[in-house]
C-alpha positions, 0 to 999 in steps of 0.5 A: 537526519542522515544520522538518525536514518543510519541509527534506525537502520542499525537498530533494525538491521539485526532482525533482517536475517530472519526474513518473513516468518509468519506467526504470533508467538514472537510478537505476542511475547515481545509485546507482553515484555513491553506491557501489551500496548496493543491492548490500549489501542482501538483499531480499524484492521485492513487486510487485502491484496491491493488497496490497503494503503489507499483505504488506510490513507482515506480513513486516517485523513477523514478521522484526523479531520473529525478531530480525533487523535489517529495512528496509521501503520502501513508498509512497506515504506518508499524512502525511510522507516518513519513513513510506516508510522503516522500520527495525525497525518504526520510521520513519526519523528526519527528521534522518537522511532530511535527511542522506541527501537531502543526500548524494544531492544531492551525488552528482548528476551535473549533466550527466546526466538528472535522477532523478525524485522517486520515484528519489531517495527510493528511492535514500535507502532503499537508502543508509539500509538499506546504512548500517544494515547491515540483514539484510534489506529488504522492498522494495515496488515503486512501479509495475510492476516491470520498470522500477521504481526498486526493481528494481536488484538481480540477486538477491532472496531471494524475489520476490512478485506479490500480485495483478494488475488492470488499472491504470496500463495507460497505462504498463504496457500495455493488457492484463492479460498486458502488465501481468503481464509488467511485474510479472513483471520483478521475478523474478530468475534461479534466485531463488524466486518467489511469486504470489497469486490472479491472473487466468488470463492473468496467471498464465500469463505469471507461470508462463512467466517463472518457468520461463524464469528457472528460478525455483522458483515457489509459487502461493499459495492463500488462508489459511483462517479458524480458531477457536482455543479460549480465544483470543478476542483476535484473528481467526486463520487458517491457511496450510498448517501455520502458525496465526497471528492476523490483525489486519487486516480484510477477506477479502483479508487471507487472501490477503495473509497467506498470501503473507507466510507463504509467503515466510517458509517459503521464508526458513526453507528457506534457513536463516533462523531464524524460529520459529513464535512470531515468526511469530505475534507479528509477525503480531499486532503488524502495523499498516497505517494507512488500509486497513480501519481503524476510527476515530471522527468526532464520537464515531461509528464511521468506517471508512477505506480507500484503495480507490483502484482497482476491485480495492480498491473490490470488497474494500471493498464485500465487507467492508462488506456483512458488516457488514449496515448502510446505507452512507454514503460520503464519497469523493474520487478522483483524475482519473487513476483509473477513477472509473466502475469504482470507483463501480460496485464501491462503490455500491448502491441506497439508499447515501448519497454525499458527494463531496469533492476530493483537496487538492494532487493531481489531483482529479476534479471533484466535480460530474463525479463526481456525474454519474458516480455517478448514472449508475452507480447512479441509486437513491442515497438522497442525493448531494451535493458538499462543499468539503472532507472535513471538512465532508463528514464532519460532514454525513455524521455529522450526517445519520446521527444525525438519521436515528436509523438505525444507518448506517456512514460510510465514507471512501475513494477515495484514499490521498492524501485519507486522508493529508490527513485524518490530517495535519490532524486536530489542526487542528480541533475535539477531536471531529475527532480520529481514534482507532484503534478496531481 
């Protein structure tokens, strides 16, 4: 497995230097050289600032339970590249991904502009789904929508915008309306579209674009929590006439799950056979690692969440507030993120804060983070910096145990940081082994 991972890395590494470079010409040329596999794959296309991964996970699980052959493409990965490409809830085999990447290398035009790393792995997903003859693929947009490498088909079964916040504005535009126009670029003429809870200016843009393209548009309201007598095994929710278990944590999942159910209802109207039992079973089986995920560290509870942008940080803070415990934060943030806004959403007086670098990425300096955090929330009970996430977690848990106060330790700030933790969990003492405690 290690050798396979190294080979996958070596096949993708040459494209890393091209960074993020939005545009469709390179991916379209590459896919044409591969026989245009995207033309053979019916898709649900999922864009948005937050919630994309959860919606994709719900849809993939439900459709798999419905008996369909289902592809799922998401990004980024936490531990290895195979996590991005799934078939019926199983990650692609490393040997299969290696073969796809080798085929892609063979299809490259040496005289043309090189594709980016994201475009190459996206092309691998399209090729895998076409060769696997999937009935449907759930495709998550990487960045934006209009110029994203997933946006290379002229039709979709349904297009979804989950949410929208001011993120990646340097590439997508300075205003919410500009960002909304880019994300609404996934809408296709005469194809159904769904939008979640968007800011008013973004909603106006999405509605106007849907009208321009004659897209039947569904504006989704959050699902409602309900109680099911004699069913204490899960939280339950209801969207319109569909009742279902809700295994993922946080109020935000009332929005995300409703978006998934709304998409399923559209597929049913199109003739897809998806019984309510498949919906309920698929929802109940949905897992999405690294997002409000309960684990343990040194036999103490640990909550893990990406919370890499202000909107996700707000959702995390709302969730931990429901737990009514003092919070101990272990946080690492990339230098490209809105650090002040993330801290403003997360931190409250008397919280404890441990700051760490994000390895192998453009990490924000921990001393700089400490200055920002203390400026945003000057009444923290403790603020310290650490060389790595492992020593920070050890310190946070140790201080919590010594205080004899029931505090909650929360690791967040970057999906790359969480991926680093997962990747290295078996390289440390057994007490460091993460256990899903959901």
